[in-house]
Every structure is written in structure tokens, then in C-alpha cells.
N, C-alpha and C positions, 0 to 999 in steps of 0.2 A: 160408431156413427157420431159425428160432431153435432153438438147441440148449439144452436145459435142464441145463446143467452147474453153474450157480451156485445157491446157496440161493434158495429161492422169494422170500424177503423182500428180497433184494438188488435186485431189479427196482424196488422201491419208492423207491430212492435214486438211480436212474440218470437219471430225468427230472425236470426242474423242473416247477412247476405249469402253466406255459404250454405246455410241450412235451407234458405229459400230456394236457391238454385238447385240443390239436391232434391228437395221435395218436388219442385216444378218438373225437373227432368223425369223423375219416377212416375209422377202422375201423367205426364205427357206420353210417356212410353206405354203406360197402361191404357190411356185413352185411345192411342193408335191401335193397340192390340184389340181393344173392344170393337173398334171400327172394322178391323179385319175379321173378327169373329162374326160380327153381324152380317158382313158382306159375303163371307165365304162359307158359312156353316152349311148352306144347302147346295154348294157347288158340286158338280159331278167330280169323279176322280180325274186326276190330271196325270198325264203320262208323257214322258219324254223317252229318249233312247236309253238314258242312264238313270232314270228315276221313275218311281210310281208313287203318287201321293193319293192315298185312298181317303175316303170320307166316311167315317163311321158315325158322323153327326147327322146323317140324312133322316134318321127317325124323327118324325114330327114331334113326339113328346119331348125328346131330348132338345130339339131346336126351340120349342116353346119355353122350356125351363132355362135354356141358355139365353134366350132373348130377355127373359125376366131378370135374370142375374146381371146381364150386361146393362140393362136399364137401371137397376139399383146401383151398380158400380158407377155408372156415368153420372147419376144424380149425386152421389157422394163426392165424386171428383169436382163437380160444379160447386157444391157447397164449400169444399175446401179451397178451391181456386178463388171463389168470391170472398170468403172469410179472410184469407191471407192476402188477397189482392195480387194473386200470382199472375205474372205476365204471360200473354199468349204469344205464339210464334207463327209467323207467316213464312211459308216456304214455297218455292217453285218446284214442281214435280220434276222438271227437266234437270234442275240442279241436283236433286236427290239421285236421279238415274246417272247423271254424270259422275257423281261421287262413287257410286257402286261400280261403274264402268272403269274408273281409275284403279280401284282396288282389284278388279278382275284383270285388267291389263297387266298389273304387276304380278299377279298370281300366275298368269299364263306365261309371261317371260321366264319366270322361275321354273317352268316345266320344260324349257329347252334342254336338250341332252347334256350340255356342258354343266348345267346347274344340278342335274340329278345325281352327281357324284356324292353328294351328301347323304344319299340313300343307299349307297353301295356302288360296287364296280359297274361302270356303264359299258354295255356292249358296243363295240366300235361301229357296228352297222346301224345302231339306233338313230343317229343323227339324220341319215338320209331318209328315214321313214317318218320320224316324228317332227323334226325341226321345220320343214316346209309347211306343215299343217298348223303348227303353233304360230309361225310367223304370219300366216294367212289370217288366223283367228285374231291375232294381235292387231293386224291392219283393220280388220272389220270392227273390232272393238274401238279402235282409235277413231274410225269414221263415225261410229255411233256416238262416241264421246263428243266429237266436234259438233254434231247435230244438236246435242243436248247443252252445248255451251250457250249461255244466254247472250253472249256478244256475237254469236255467229249469224 
């Protein structure tokens, strides 16, 4: 825990630019994780066709302890950010989703039958069953990506 004994602006000189950037990114990632923990700790289980995300944090005692710990961590992040005068970041959720969709698009394209050779011999019949669905998913992802484009 940082003790605030030094003048506030002294923190400005203790980190070089690379150290400041590294510390800022780590604290920002932690702060985002804390936000997700606070928001999702009491969510019900989430299920898709290919995944099940259970929630063992639904116990009220565990949630209360988790809230207290996240509050303490958030307070310490604020102290550090203020002391070192770390920059905050403003981002658009649409741009975040667009970035994830770009990565997803690339990953889907790599699942076309012609690219699966890197995982072993490809059954000649695979393309007719897999590729049309992959192409359709790619088109859907591209449309979602376009919607998330701030210039659209």
C-alpha cells in the first residue's frame, strides 16, 4: 500500500516513460477486471451451444468478500494513479467490439478446409460441409464489424 508522504508531483519524476506506460497498462487491466468482477459476480450461469460458464461466486458471503477486496484494490489503483499522475484512457465500446470482430474474422477464415492442412490430412469431402458455413459466419462478422465502425 502506497503511503502518500511525498509531495503529489514527486511521483511524476519517479518513473520513466516506459515504466509509466507499463504500470498504467497493468493497473488499467486490473481496473477493468475489477469492474467485470463487480458486474458479473452474481450473474447466472451462461450457456451457449459450445460452452457453459458456471458461476460459483453466487454465494452471498463470497460476493461480499469479493466486493470488499475489489473496493480495496480500486482504492489502491486510484492512489497510485493520482500519485504518479497516470493518464486515463477514453475508448468507444464499438471500437473495442470492432477490434475483437477483426480478430474473430481472421480466426474464422483460418478454419476453412484449405487452411486446416496444418493440423493434418484434410478429408476431401470436408470443404462442402464446412466452408459454406465458415464463409457465412465470416460475412456476418464482417457486417457486425461494419456496424461497429465509427465512420459508418
